C-alpha positions, 0 to 999 in steps of 0.5 A, spaced: 570 633 290 564 629 293 561 623 289 554 626 288 549 621 291 546 619 284 553 617 281 554 613 288 548 609 286 550 608 279 557 606 282 554 601 287 549 598 282 556 596 278 558 592 284 553 586 283 555 586 275 559 581 272 567 583 271 568 587 265 572 584 259 579 587 263 577 583 269 576 588 273 573 586 280 567 589 283 570 594 288 574 597 282 568 597 278 564 601 284 570 605 286 575 607 280 582 609 283 584 612 277 578 617 276 577 619 283 581 622 289 584 619 295 578 622 300 573 620 295 576 613 294 576 612 301 568 614 302 566 610 296 569 604 298 566 605 305 559 606 303 560 600 298 562 595 303 556 597 307 552 597 301 555 590 299 553 587 306 546 590 306 545 586 299 549 580 302 544 580 308 538 581 303 541 575 299 541 571 305 534 573 307 531 571 300 535 564 300 531 563 307 525 565 303 526 560 298 527 554 303 520 556 306 517 556 299 520 549 297 514 544 296 515 536 299 519 538 305 517 537 312 517 543 316 523 540 321 527 539 314 526 546 312 528 548 319 534 544 319 536 547 312 535 554 315 539 553 321 545 550 317 544 555 312 545 560 317 551 557 320 554 556 314 553 564 313 556 565 319 562 561 318 563 564 311 562 571 314 568 570 319 572 567 314 571 573 309 573 578 315 579 574 317 581 574 310 580 581 308 582 584 315 589 579 315 591 577 308 588 582 303 593 588 306 599 584 305 597 582 298 595 589 296 602 592 298 603 598 302 601 603 297 594 606 298 593 607 291 587 603 290 584 605 297 583 600 303 584 593 301 580 591 307 574 594 304 575 592 297 576 585 299 569 585 303 566 588 296 569 583 292 567 577 296 560 579 298 559 580 290 561 573 289 557 570 295 551 574 293 552 571 286 553 564 289 546 565 293 542 567 288 544 561 283 543 556 288 536 559 291 533 562 285 
């Protein structure tokens, strides 16, 4: 059974919502392993990770635009801030990729019940980074 596009869009919208009362992670809210089969779960997580990466890129772009709109700064100060943010983002992505590729699979154990832990990790960390950027760069 394939996830209809509209249902997938709703699931992806859940990625950016705060955790539910039962402290579900964004990846669990988007792709509930108890409600969909293994193949659909794999597709959902893959699409969710791609969507989360696109949303993260948009959040970084919005942060850069926020820097540009700041009053009272010299253009050289804005340029340095942008470079610093871009450098920090590149380091963050490198850390996330290492964490999700190397650590998350061990933390999840060797079962496939929850789907690919690497993709879940990307969705979860991207959601947290997006929230952080939005809070810091309104």
